[in-house]
Structures are given as structure tokens and as C-alpha cells.
C-alpha positions as CSV (number, residue, x, y, z in Angstrom):
1,X,0.0,-0.1,-0.5
2,X,1.8,3.2,-1.3
3,X,1.9,6.4,1.2
4,X,-0.7,8.5,-0.5
5,X,-3.2,5.9,-0.6
6,X,-3.1,5.2,3.7
7,X,-2.6,8.8,4.4
8,X,-5.5,10.4,1.8
9,X,-5.2,14.1,1.5
10,X,-8.4,15.4,2.7
11,X,-10.1,17.2,-0.1
12,X,-11.0,21.2,0.7
13,X,-14.2,21.5,1.3
14,X,-16.0,23.6,-1.4
15,X,-16.7,27.9,-1.1
16,X,-20.3,28.3,0.5
17,X,-20.6,31.9,0.0
18,X,-23.4,31.6,-1.8
19,X,-25.3,30.4,0.5
20,X,-24.7,33.6,2.0
21,X,-27.1,35.5,-0.1
22,X,-30.2,35.5,1.9
23,X,-28.7,37.1,5.0
24,X,-26.8,39.8,3.1
25,X,-30.7,40.2,1.7
26,X,-31.8,41.1,5.0
27,X,-28.5,43.1,5.6
28,X,-29.5,45.6,3.2
29,X,-33.0,45.9,3.9
30,X,-32.3,46.8,7.8
31,X,-29.7,49.0,6.8
32,X,-32.8,50.6,4.6
33,X,-35.5,51.4,7.0
34,X,-33.4,51.9,9.9
35,X,-31.5,55.1,7.0
36,X,-34.9,55.8,5.7
37,X,-35.1,58.9,6.0
38,X,-32.0,59.4,4.6
39,X,-32.4,57.8,2.0
40,X,-35.8,58.1,1.1
41,X,-35.5,60.6,-1.8
42,X,-38.8,62.7,-0.6
43,X,-41.4,62.8,1.9
44,X,-42.6,59.4,1.8
45,X,-46.5,61.4,2.2
46,X,-45.8,64.0,-0.3
47,X,-48.9,64.3,-2.7
48,X,-49.0,65.4,-6.0
49,X,-52.0,64.6,-8.0
50,X,-50.7,66.8,-11.0
51,X,-47.7,63.2,-11.0
52,X,-50.4,60.8,-10.3
53,X,-49.8,57.1,-11.6
54,X,-46.5,58.1,-13.5
55,X,-44.0,55.6,-14.7
56,X,-40.6,54.7,-13.2
57,X,-38.7,56.7,-14.4
58,X,-41.1,59.8,-14.9
59,X,-39.8,63.5,-14.4
60,X,-42.9,65.3,-13.1
61,X,-42.1,69.1,-12.3
62,X,-39.5,69.0,-9.4
63,X,-40.0,65.0,-8.5
64,X,-37.9,62.4,-10.2
65,X,-39.8,59.2,-10.0
66,X,-37.2,56.9,-10.0
67,X,-40.0,53.6,-9.6
68,X,-43.1,55.1,-10.2
69,X,-45.8,57.4,-9.0
70,X,-49.0,56.2,-6.6
71,X,-53.0,56.9,-7.2
72,X,-52.1,60.2,-5.5
73,X,-48.5,61.1,-7.2
74,X,-46.8,60.5,-3.6
75,X,-43.3,58.6,-4.7
76,X,-42.9,54.6,-5.1
77,X,-39.5,54.4,-4.3
78,X,-39.6,56.7,-0.8
79,X,-42.9,54.7,0.5
80,X,-40.8,51.4,-0.7
81,X,-38.2,52.4,1.9
82,X,-40.3,53.7,4.3
83,X,-42.3,50.3,4.1
84,X,-39.7,48.4,5.3
85,X,-39.2,49.8,8.3
86,X,-42.9,49.3,8.9
87,X,-42.6,45.3,8.3
88,X,-39.2,44.4,10.4
89,X,-40.6,47.0,13.4
90,X,-43.6,45.0,13.7
91,X,-42.3,41.2,12.8
92,X,-38.9,42.0,15.6
93,X,-41.1,43.0,18.4
94,X,-44.1,40.8,17.3
95,X,-41.5,37.7,17.3
96,X,-39.4,38.7,20.6
97,X,-42.9,39.0,22.5
98,X,-44.2,35.9,21.4
99,X,-41.2,34.2,22.1
100,X,-40.3,35.3,26.0
101,X,-43.9,34.8,26.8
102,X,-44.2,31.1,25.1
103,X,-40.6,30.0,25.8
104,X,-41.8,31.0,29.7
105,X,-44.8,29.7,30.0
106,X,-43.4,26.2,28.4
107,X,-40.3,25.6,30.3
108,X,-42.5,27.1,33.3
109,X,-44.7,23.7,32.2
110,X,-42.2,21.5,31.1
111,X,-40.4,21.8,34.6
112,X,-43.2,22.2,37.1
113,X,-45.3,19.4,35.7
114,X,-48.9,18.7,37.9
115,X,-51.3,20.9,37.6
116,X,-49.3,24.1,35.7
117,X,-48.5,21.7,33.3
118,X,-52.3,20.9,32.6
119,X,-53.6,24.6,32.3
120,X,-50.9,25.5,30.2
121,X,-50.9,23.0,27.5
122,X,-54.5,22.9,27.2
123,X,-54.8,26.4,26.5
124,X,-51.9,26.1,24.0
125,X,-54.2,23.6,22.1
126,X,-57.2,26.0,22.1
127,X,-55.2,28.7,21.0
128,X,-53.8,26.0,18.4
129,X,-56.9,24.9,17.7
130,X,-58.1,28.9,15.9
131,X,-56.4,29.3,12.4
132,X,-53.9,32.4,13.5
133,X,-55.0,34.4,10.7
134,X,-58.4,34.3,11.8
135,X,-58.0,35.0,15.5
136,X,-55.9,37.6,14.5
137,X,-58.3,39.1,12.4
138,X,-60.7,39.0,15.3
139,X,-58.5,40.0,17.6
140,X,-57.4,43.7,15.9
141,X,-61.2,44.1,15.2
142,X,-62.0,44.4,18.8
143,X,-58.9,46.5,20.0
144,X,-58.9,48.5,16.6
145,X,-55.9,49.2,13.7
146,X,-53.2,49.9,14.2
147,X,-49.1,49.3,14.7
148,X,-48.9,48.9,18.6
149,X,-52.4,46.6,18.0
150,X,-50.3,44.1,15.1
151,X,-47.8,44.1,17.6
152,X,-50.1,43.1,19.8
153,X,-52.2,40.6,18.7
154,X,-49.2,38.8,16.6
155,X,-47.8,37.8,19.2
156,X,-51.4,36.8,20.8
157,X,-51.9,34.2,18.3
158,X,-48.0,32.8,17.7
159,X,-46.9,32.6,21.1
160,X,-48.4,28.6,21.5
161,X,-45.7,27.4,18.9
162,X,-42.9,28.4,21.5
163,X,-44.2,26.9,24.0
164,X,-44.9,23.9,22.7
165,X,-41.3,23.7,21.5
166,X,-40.1,24.5,25.4
167,X,-41.9,22.6,26.8
168,X,-41.4,19.3,24.8
169,X,-37.6,20.3,24.8
170,X,-37.8,21.4,29.2
171,X,-39.1,17.4,29.8
172,X,-36.0,15.8,28.2
173,X,-33.5,18.1,29.8
174,X,-35.1,18.8,33.4
175,X,-34.3,15.2,33.6
176,X,-30.8,15.2,32.8
177,X,-29.3,15.2,36.2
178,X,-27.4,18.2,36.7
179,X,-30.2,19.8,36.1
180,X,-32.1,17.5,39.4
181,X,-28.7,17.9,41.5
182,X,-29.0,21.5,40.8
183,X,-33.0,21.5,42.2
184,X,-31.3,19.0,45.2
185,X,-28.9,21.1,46.5
186,X,-31.7,24.4,47.2
187,X,-31.3,26.3,44.0
188,X,-35.4,27.8,42.8
189,X,-37.1,27.1,39.5
190,X,-35.8,30.2,38.6
191,X,-32.4,29.8,38.9
192,X,-33.0,26.1,37.5
193,X,-35.0,27.1,34.4
194,X,-32.5,30.3,33.2
195,X,-29.3,28.6,34.5
196,X,-29.3,25.6,33.4
197,X,-32.3,25.0,31.1
198,X,-32.9,27.9,28.8
199,X,-29.1,27.9,27.8
200,X,-30.4,24.4,26.3
201,X,-32.9,24.6,24.6
202,X,-32.2,28.4,23.5
203,X,-31.2,26.4,19.9
204,X,-34.2,25.5,19.1
205,X,-36.3,27.9,20.6
206,X,-34.2,30.6,17.6
207,X,-34.2,28.1,14.7
208,X,-38.7,28.6,15.4
209,X,-38.0,32.6,16.0
210,X,-36.5,32.6,13.0
211,X,-38.7,31.1,10.9
212,X,-41.3,33.0,12.3
213,X,-39.8,36.2,11.4
214,X,-40.7,35.4,7.9
215,X,-44.4,34.6,8.6
216,X,-44.8,37.4,10.8
217,X,-44.3,39.8,8.1
218,X,-46.9,38.0,5.7
219,X,-49.1,38.6,8.2
220,X,-48.5,42.1,8.7
221,X,-49.0,42.7,5.5
222,X,-51.8,40.4,5.4
223,X,-53.6,42.7,8.2
224,X,-52.8,45.9,6.3
225,X,-54.2,44.2,3.1
226,X,-57.1,44.5,4.8
227,X,-57.4,47.5,6.0
228,X,-56.8,45.8,9.7
229,X,-52.8,46.6,10.3
230,X,-50.9,49.8,10.0
231,X,-53.0,53.1,8.5
232,X,-52.7,55.4,5.9
233,X,-51.2,57.6,5.4
234,X,-48.6,55.5,6.7
235,X,-46.0,53.9,4.1
236,X,-46.1,50.1,4.6
237,X,-46.0,47.4,1.9
238,X,-49.4,45.4,2.9
239,X,-51.0,48.7,1.9
240,X,-49.7,49.5,-0.8
241,X,-50.6,46.3,-2.5
242,X,-54.4,46.6,-1.3
243,X,-54.1,50.2,-3.7
244,X,-52.0,49.3,-6.1
245,X,-54.9,46.0,-7.0
246,X,-57.3,48.8,-8.5
247,X,-54.6,49.6,-10.5
248,X,-53.0,46.6,-11.9
249,X,-54.0,46.6,-15.4
250,X,-53.2,50.7,-16.0
251,X,-50.0,50.6,-13.0
252,X,-48.9,47.5,-12.4
253,X,-46.1,49.0,-10.4
254,X,-47.9,50.6,-7.6
255,X,-48.4,46.5,-6.7
256,X,-45.5,45.1,-8.2
257,X,-43.1,47.3,-6.5
258,X,-44.0,46.7,-2.7
259,X,-45.1,43.0,-3.6
260,X,-41.5,42.3,-4.6
261,X,-39.9,43.1,-2.2
262,X,-42.1,41.2,0.2
263,X,-41.4,38.3,-1.4
264,X,-37.3,38.3,-1.9
265,X,-37.8,39.8,1.5
266,X,-39.4,36.7,3.0
267,X,-37.6,34.6,0.3
268,X,-34.2,35.5,2.2
269,X,-35.6,35.2,5.8
270,X,-37.4,31.5,5.4
271,X,-33.9,30.7,3.5
272,X,-32.2,31.8,6.4
273,X,-33.9,30.4,8.6
274,X,-33.6,27.1,7.7
275,X,-29.5,28.2,7.3
276,X,-30.4,27.9,11.1
277,X,-32.1,24.8,11.9
278,X,-29.1,23.1,10.0
279,X,-26.8,24.7,12.3
280,X,-28.6,24.3,14.9
281,X,-29.8,21.0,15.0
282,X,-27.4,17.7,13.5
283,X,-30.5,15.9,12.5
284,X,-30.6,18.0,9.7
285,X,-27.0,18.2,8.8
């Protein structure tokens, strides 16, 4: 047997830089949302009725419509840039709020067991039995539209998923020897949960949060499309789609451009979520 055969040279892994393009898109959208007041060429609510429904690249008086204008003569590029802010704020806040509430209740149910487990998990079953979008529409209709109410509604409809994941993970982690030993040595439930249990389940919860982020963007757009989300004249991709559907035949850009931004961002978030799952969950490697 030759030396080369006995000691094979390990092959270098191929470059996987192409897998990072979804992260780059998300980072770009975040930067655009942060610096929206400086990047937008005009005020997103500034109207110019003489420049209604102008196609992309049109110069109308003092306006240069790079991506066209809407039915009130507002610059579509400026509204798309500011609409990214609304989508990211609502998605980020609702994911954080629902994740904190759901993970905390799931850990408590999995660690305490008994009547606490029964009460929490039965409430989770009730919420999961109701279609999320239907529950969101009913709740927003009762509370009223607005960005704060949309965040609260989305968190209310999505926390059960985190609770179920945290509950199942806590059941396995709580039986580990060092966790039981910590409890026997006098550590309280909060210390055991947040010092020993949470670090072991944060990977699974992070995967769920990443995948939920794209869903929250779609939910916000759907509620705004129905007129139950962010109210005019605030720029929102969902509201822009709602008004643009009336001009699809004559001014395709009014609905196409915010819809394309929504599609690309959600696709990038979902692909990033799949990558995070593959990285943190060895079963998917």
C-alpha cells in the first residue's frame, strides 16, 4: 500500500459563499429601514396630484419618480423604503414578545408539571386549534387597527408554538443529572430554569423564531392589506398592495414593486431560517 493511499489528503470544502446571499439581503433591508429618512428622496406622504400614476423613470415638475408614483402622486421609492421599517418593526417586536412569553410558559409547564402543565398546555391546544389569521383578524377588529395593536395581536396568536417547543425540550433537559442535582442542592425554580434549562433549549427556540420572522412579515402585510393593520397615510407594503390592486391593468408598478420587496425579503428570511436550523439541529445536517 502506498503512502498516499495510507494517508489520504483531506479534500478542501467547497466555498459556500453563495449560501450567504439571504443574510446579505436581510442586512441590506435592515440598513435601508434604519436610514430610511436619509435614503428616501422625498417625503413618503408628500402628494403631487399632477404626477398621479407616473411610470418608473418619469420626471414630473420637481419630482423624479425612479420607481413611479401611486394614485396620489406620492413617490413609490420613498414609500417602499419607509414600508420596510414597518414590516421589520412589527416582525421583530412580535417575535420577541411571543418568544419570551411562549418560552417562559413552556419551561414552567415542563418543569413544574402537575396542574400547571395541564393548565398551560390546554390553553396552548385551544389557541392552536383556532386559525391564526382568523384569530388575528377578530382581535384586531375588536382592539382597533394600529401598529401597537398589530404587534400585540401577532404575539397573542404565535406564542403557543414557542410554548410547545419549550415544553418538549424542557421535559428532556429537566431530567438531566446536573439539573436534578442543582434542584436537590436548594436552587430555586427560576435559577434552574434560566441558568440550566434555557441555555439548552435556546437553539431550538432560535430556529422557531427565525422561521416565524418571515411569517410575521406576511401576517402584518395581510392585516394591512385588509385595512386592519397600519393605517394610511403611513407607508406599508401590505397597504400599498391593497391600493395597487385597483390599478394593476393601468399602473402595474404600484402593486408589483412592494409585492416584489415582500417576496424577496420573506424568501431570504425563510432560507436563513433553514440555514440556522441546519446549523443548530444535528438531525438536519
